[in-house]
N, C-alpha and C positions, 0 to 999 in steps of 0.2 A: 475511364475505369480506374479505381484506386489501386495502388500497389498492394500485392498480396504475397504471402509466403510462397515460394516457388512450388512446394509440394502440393499446394491447394489447387493447382491448375490442371491436375491430371484427369479429373472427371467431375461431373455435375454434383455427385454425392460428396466428393471430397471438398469441393468449393463451398457447398452449402454448409457442411460440417465446420469447416474453417471459419466461415463468415458468421456463424451463429452459435457455435458450441465450444470449439477448442479453446481452452484457456480461460473460459468463463468460470469464476469461482462457484462451485456447486456444493450445496448443503442438503439436498433432498436425499433422504435415506435410500429410497428405491432406485434413484438414478445413480447413486454411489455404488449400489450393488450391481446395477446393469453394467457399468463400466468395468467392474471387477471381472465379471463373466466375459465381456467382450475383449478386454485386454488379454485375458488368459487364452481365449480362443484364437487370438491373433498370433500367438507365439509361433514363429517360423513362417508366417504368412504375411501378406501385405495388409495394411489397415484398410485399403480400398476393398479388398475381398470381404472383410468383416462389415464395412459400411454397406456394401451391396447386399449383404445377408441380414442386416440389422432388423428389418421388419419381420423376417421369418424367425429370427431369434426371439423377438418380443412375443410372437404368437406361440412358439414352441415352449418357451420358458415362462408362461403365465405372466407376461409383462414384467418379468423380473421381480415378482413378489417373493421375497426371501423365505417367508413362512411356507409358501407352497413348494418352492424349489427344495427346501430342506427336507420335505416329506416325500420326495420322489422315491418310488420303490423300483425294484428290478424291471417290472413290466414297463414303467415309464421310461427307464433308461434304454430298454430295448426299442421302444417306440422312437425315441430321439435318435438312436443309431440308424434308423431307417429314414429319417427326415432329410431329403435332399436339399432343403433350404438352409441348413446349418452345416458347420464343419463336423463331419461324422467321425470324430476321433474319440474312442472310448475313454481315454484318460482325461481328455478335456471336458467331456460331458460329466464324468464322475466327479471331476474337480469342482464343477459348478455346484453340485449337490453338497459336497464337503465344505465348499466355501460359503454356501448359504447357511449351513449349520454353524460354522465358525463365526460368520457375520452376526447371527442371532446371539451367540455367546458374548461377542464384543459389545453389541447393543446393550445387553443386560448389564455387563460389567461397567460400562462407561456412561450409560444413560443415552447412548446413541453412537452409531458408527461415525457420524460426522464429528462428534467431540473427540473420538479416538484418533481418527485419521489426520485431522488438521493439526494435531499436536506436533507432527513431524516438520511443520513449517511455522511453529509457534502461532498458529491461527491466522497468519497473513500470507497472501500469495507472494512468492519470490518474484521480483521484477528483474528479469534479465535483459541484456542489451546486446543481443547478437546482431552482427552486421550481415551475416549470411547463414543459411541453413547448415552448412558444413561445420559451423562452430558449435552447434548444439551437442551436448554430451549424451552418451548412451545411458549413463547413470551418474548419480551424485552420492556423496556421503549420506544425504537424507534418504535417498531411495534405497540405498544399501541397508541403512538402519531400519527403514520401514519393512523391507523384504524379510530381514532376519526376525523382526518382531511378529510379523504376520505368520511366518512359517512356524514360530514357536506356538502360535495360537491355533495351528491346525490348517492354515490356508495352503493351497496347492497352486501350481502354475503362477507363482508370484515372486519371481527372481527380481534382482535389482534393476534390470533393464525394463521388465514389464512394469515394475513399480514406478519407474520414471515416466514411462508412457502414460501410466495412470495419473500421475501428478500433473502432467501436461493436459490430459483430457479433462480433468475435473477442476482445473484452474488453480492448483496449488503452486504452479509456476507459470509465468507469462513468457513463453518461448517464441512468440511472434518476433520475427526480425524487425529491427527498428524502422525499416522503410515500409513495413506493412501497416495498412490503415488500422488494423486491430490492435497493434502494439500500444498506441497512445490511448485508444478507447479502453483498454484493459489495465492501464497503468494505475497505480495507487491514486494519482491525482484526480482521476476521473471516476473512481469507484464511489458509490454513494456512502 
C-alpha cells in the first residue's frame, strides 16, 4: 500500500476523498460552489463529519446548483433546518443561500467563478513540500486575501482558515506531504 497523508487513514470516506479529490485542480463551476458550501458547513466541525453527510447535502441542496440555491425561500430554509442529513445550523444554511447569490454575481462580473478564484494563486496550483502534516499552515497570505475579497462581495462563513481549506480542496495548493503518493502525482511536473 502506498504512503498517504496521515489524516486520510481515519475512515473510508476520508481515504477515498484523499486519494481521488483532495488537491486536484478543480475548474468546474458547480463543484467549486459545492466546496464553498461544504467548507462553510465544516466550520467548527471535522471534515469527516461533512464527508459523511456529503451525499445528503447534494440531495438537500439540489446538487449544488447555484441558481437553484440562490432562489431558496423561507419555506425551503425551514425544510433544510429539519433535515437530519445535514448540519442543521441556521446561519450556515442561510450562508449557503447568500453565497449562491454572491457566487452568481461573481460569475457575471468575471465570466466565471473559476476565473475569479484562481487569480489568488495566479492560475497555477502552489506546490508545497511538507514533510509532515503538522507543518501545514492554517491559513496563508493568499487565503487571507481571498477571504477579505469574498467577504467584500457578500460571502459568509468564509474566513481565512476556511479559505485555505477550500484552496486545498479545489487544488489551488498541493498540501500532500512529500512522502504521500499523491504529492508527486499532483505536482506541476505531472499535470497535463
